[in-house]
N, C-alpha and C positions, 0 to 999 in steps of 0.2 A: 307720115306727118305727124302722127300722134306721139310717135318716139321723139321726134325733135321738138314739139310743143311742149311736153312733159320735162324734157332737158332743159329748155327755155326757163321753164316756170321755176325749177328747182333752182338754177342758177340765181334767179331773181330773188328766191327765199333767201338763200344764202348771203346774198349781198345786201338785203334788208337786215337781216340778223347783226352781221358784221357792223354795219352802221348803226344800228342801235345799241350795239354793245360798246362801240367808240364812244357813242355820244354819252352812255352812262358813266364811262370812265372819265372822260372830260368834265362832266358835272361833279363827280366825286372830287377830283382833283381841285377844282374851282371851289367848292364848298370846303375843302380842308384848307386850302390857301386863305380863304377868307376867315377862317376861325384863327389860324397863326397869326395873320395880320392883325385882327382885333385884340389877339392877347398881348401882342407886342406894343400896340398903342394904349393899353391899360397900364396907368401910372403904377409904379411900384408901391409897395406898401410903405406907408410914411413910419419913419422911427421916431420914437420920442426923444427928445434930446435931454441930457443929464449933464452934470459938471463934471463928473467923473470920466476916467478913461473907459474904454470899451472892454468887453471880455478879453482876457488872455489870447492871444494868438496861439493856434494850435492847442487851445484848451483841452480838447478830446484826448490828443496824442499823449499830451502831458500828464492828465490824471490817469489814463490808462498804465501809462509807464511806471508811474507811481505806485498805482495797486499793485501790478506785476511785481516790482521790485520789493514791494513790502512784503507780499505774502511767500514770495521766493527767497530774499536773502534777510530782511529784518526780521521778520516773525513767520518763518516757515511752517510752524505748527496751525497758523490760522488758515482754515480753508474756506475761501472766498470765490464766488464768479465776479471777476473783475468787469465783464461785459455788461452784465446784468445789473451792476453797481452803477456803472456810467449812465445805461439808459434810464435808470431810477432817478439818479441824479438829475439828470438832464429834464426829464419830465416834472422835477420839482418847480421849475421857473420858467420853461419854455412857453411861448405863447401866453404870457401872464405879465400884467402891469407889475414893474420891478419895485413899485413902493406899495404892493399888496400882497405881498408874499407872507406866509402864516408858518407856523411852525409845524401844523397838519401837512403841508405840503412836502415837508422833509421827513415826515414820520415813515413813510415806506423805506426810504433809504437809511434811516437810523436803524432800523429793525434789521436790514439785509447786511449791515456792515458792522453792526455792535460786536463788541468782544469783550471778553472779561478782564477786569482788574484786580491785582492781587492785592492783599492788606499790606499797608505800610508803604506803599509804592506810589502814591499819590504826590505829585507835586503841582500846586496851583501858583499862579503868579500873575504878577500886574505892573506894566510897565518896566518890565526887564528882559522884553523878547530876545534879545541877543545872548545876554549872559547865562539866561536859565538854560537855553537849549546847548550852548557851548558845556555848561555845568553836566546836564544829561547825557550828553555825548562821550563826555570823559568818564563820568561816575558811574553811568551805566546801570543804575539801580533803580532809578526813581523814573517815573512816568509823566510826561506833561500830556496835556491834549494833543498837541502835535506830534506826539510820539504814538499816538494811536492810529489805526487805519484812516478813520475820518479825517484826523487832522493831518497825518503826513501827505493825504491826497490833495486837500485843497490849500495848504498853507502857502500865504504870498500871491495867490491867484484872484483873479477877478473875473465874475459872470452875471450875465442877466440875460433876459429874453424880451419881447414886446409882444404886446397884446395883438397886433395886426400880422404877425409874422409865425411862422414856424421854425425859424432860424435862430440861431445865436446872435446877440448883438455885439458886433465887434466894433461899432461907433461910439458907443458912450453909454454909461451904467451911472447909477448914482453913486455918490460919494457916500462914506461911512455914516456920515450925518445929516446927509441931504434929507432922508426921509427914514423913519422907525424902521419901518417894514421892508428895507432893502434884501437882496437876496444873500448878500453876504454877511449882513449881520445877523440876520435871522439863523442863518446857517451855524455860525458859530456860537450863537445862543442855545441852539437846538442840539448841536454836538457836544456842547460842553455838558450837556444833561443824558445823553442817549448812549449810554454804555451798559452791558449786561452783566451780570457776575454769574459766577457758573454755579452758584448754590441756590439760585432763586428759580428753578425751573425755567430758565430763559427767558424769565419775565424782563422786558426793558427796563431799565431804570436810569436814574439821571446819573451824569458822571461823578458829580460830586457826592450824591447820594449813594452812588455805588462805593464809596471810599470807605476804607474801614482801619481800624487801628489808629497810627499815627499818620496826621497830614502834614505835609510841609508845605510853605508858601515862602516864594521869593519877592520881595516889594523894592521899590526903588527910594531909597534915602536921599536922593540927590536932587529931588524935585519937590514942590509943596504937596501935602498931602498925599504919601504913599497908598493910602487906602481911600477909595472912592465908592460911595454906593451906588454910583452910576456904571461904573465898569463891569464887564462880565463876571468878574470876581466877586465885587461886592453886591451885585444885583441877581447873579444865577447862582454861582456857586456856594457862597457863604449861606444863603437862605436853604439850601437843598443839602448840605451836610446832616447827616442822620446820627443824633447824638446817642442812639443805641449802640451804633457802631463804631464811631469816630472819639476816642477818648482822649484824644491830645492833639493841638495845632501848633505846630513850631514854625515860628514868622521869622525870616531872616532879612533884614533890613540892610541891603546893600547900597554902598555908596562908591561913587566914582573914584577911581586910585588918582590922588593928586588933587583932587576937587574939594570945594568945600561943601560938607554935608548940610542938607536942608532939614530933615527931619530924622529922628532916630525912635528907637523904641520907647523913648520917653516922652514923645511929641501927643499933641492931642490927637491927632488922625488915628495913631497906632491905639491910643487909649480907647478911642470910640471902638475899634475893631475888638479889643479885649472885652468891652463890655457886652459886645453883642456877641461873643462865642462863649464867654463865662455865662451869659443870660440863657444860654441853650445848653447848659450843662456840660461844656467840654472844657478840659484844662487848657490853658492858654500859657505858651512861653514865647519870649521874644529874644533876639540876637542880633546885634549889630554886627555886620561885616563877618559873615560865617566863614570861617578861615580856609575851608576846602574851595568855595566858590571864588574868595579872594585870591587866592593862589593862581586861579585861571585868568584872573583880571591882571595878574603881575607878570603874566607871559609877554604882555604887550608893555609893561612898565616895570622892568625889573630894577631900576635903579631908585624907585620911591622909596621913601623910607618904611612905608608899611610893608613893602616887599622885602627889605633888607634886614628888618629887625625880627628875629624870633620870638613867637609868642608863646607863651605856655596856656593851653587850654586849662581854663577851671573845672 
């Protein structure tokens, strides 16, 4: 009788424990479901709306691909960590108001991706994007900002974040002049300044300030005022040329083949630039339609008089 009672009691205890376990499991499932449901009901983070297009699709993949291409084929002597460069780049603008970006936000990236620029290799430009890069690709001896790692990775891309989100904003970003401190404009201003030289103990210097010897500049003479104080060339690069290292600036004022020139070396705009450069004790020279660059224009316009007539360089 005692054994039967003990056995019966043991069975009841096991049933109670099993029931309690089932209740606890069901309670946990209910709580978990309630949390998930509540999260789904939370409204998504509101994205700020801008006039420009959103970040370039597949931004990460494009920038990583360009970075690896640059350090593997374009400049294999440059040793850089592309994954770390991407994360540092993203951290400069992610979860931030895209109209409140500062140069300090990009400084870690500038230091991480900086590279040396040799003397007499710097080619600055303004309003000649297509021609100047065709020229450097063919000529192969001069370097624009876009031929450095920082410029190569970001050329032609758009990006921004949103203060209420940890994701890249693919919906809209500020246009170039929609606000002064947008991610793209600040990036190019900062990148135009942040390249190191191999002779200054790896101290990070301005791109223009790192230039030495002869600095070449390609400007657009088919528009009014080929030199503008508000351009990156006029507002960032010119003021940061180091007169102790740069002894000559060569200006090439290029004109569209077959078109009517608007400005030339004798125009007031170029004279203003000449005054600024000579005022900084740097020798200034100017040439209309540099022949080597003009021949690149002639590839698409071989029958134009400027392309058919042989010129003797003075």
